[in-house]
C-alpha positions in Angstrom: -5.0 5.9 2.7 -7.1 2.6 2.7 -6.3 -0.4 0.9 -8.4 -3.2 0.5 -7.0 -6.6 -0.1 -8.7 -10.0 -1.1 -6.8 -12.7 -1.7 -8.5 -15.2 -4.2 -10.8 -17.3 -2.2 -10.5 -15.6 0.6 -12.1 -12.6 2.7 -11.4 -8.9 2.2 -8.7 -7.6 4.3 -8.2 -3.5 5.1 -4.7 -2.3 5.6 -5.3 1.8 6.6 -2.1 4.2 6.9 -2.3 7.5 7.8 0.6 9.2 5.2 1.1 8.7 1.7 2.7 10.5 -1.2 3.6 10.3 -5.2 6.5 11.0 -6.5 6.8 12.8 -9.9 7.5 11.3 -13.1 11.3 11.6 -12.6 11.2 9.5 -9.4 9.1 6.8 -11.6 5.5 7.6 -9.7 6.8 6.0 -6.4 4.1 5.6 -4.1 5.0 6.3 -0.4 3.5 5.0 2.5 3.8 5.4 6.5 1.9 5.1 10.1 0.3 2.1 9.9 -2.8 1.9 12.1 -3.3 -1.4 13.7 -6.1 -0.4 15.6 -7.9 -0.2 12.4 -6.6 -2.5 10.2 -7.9 -6.5 9.8 -4.4 -7.1 7.7 -0.9 -7.0 8.4 1.8 -4.1 7.2 3.2 -6.4 4.5 3.1 -3.3 2.1 5.6 -0.8 3.5 8.4 -2.7 2.2 7.4 -4.2 -1.2 4.5 -1.3 -2.4 7.2 1.0 -4.1 8.4 -2.0 -5.9 4.8 -3.3 -7.0 3.5 0.2 -8.2 6.7 0.8 -10.3 6.0 -2.6 -12.2 2.4 -1.4 -12.7 3.3 1.7 -14.4 6.0 0.8 -16.2 
């Protein structure tokens, strides 16, 4: 799962993960990601702990 990140007025960075899963409606469609690729990614792994909260807020 490649995720492109671009902060305002900054260069684009890539966070690459090997595994991801999307839960069902009863679990509020939580996106679970794991196995961050340090050798491919140009961003740090800042999404593993906060991504579930962010996605939940967007869907609601």
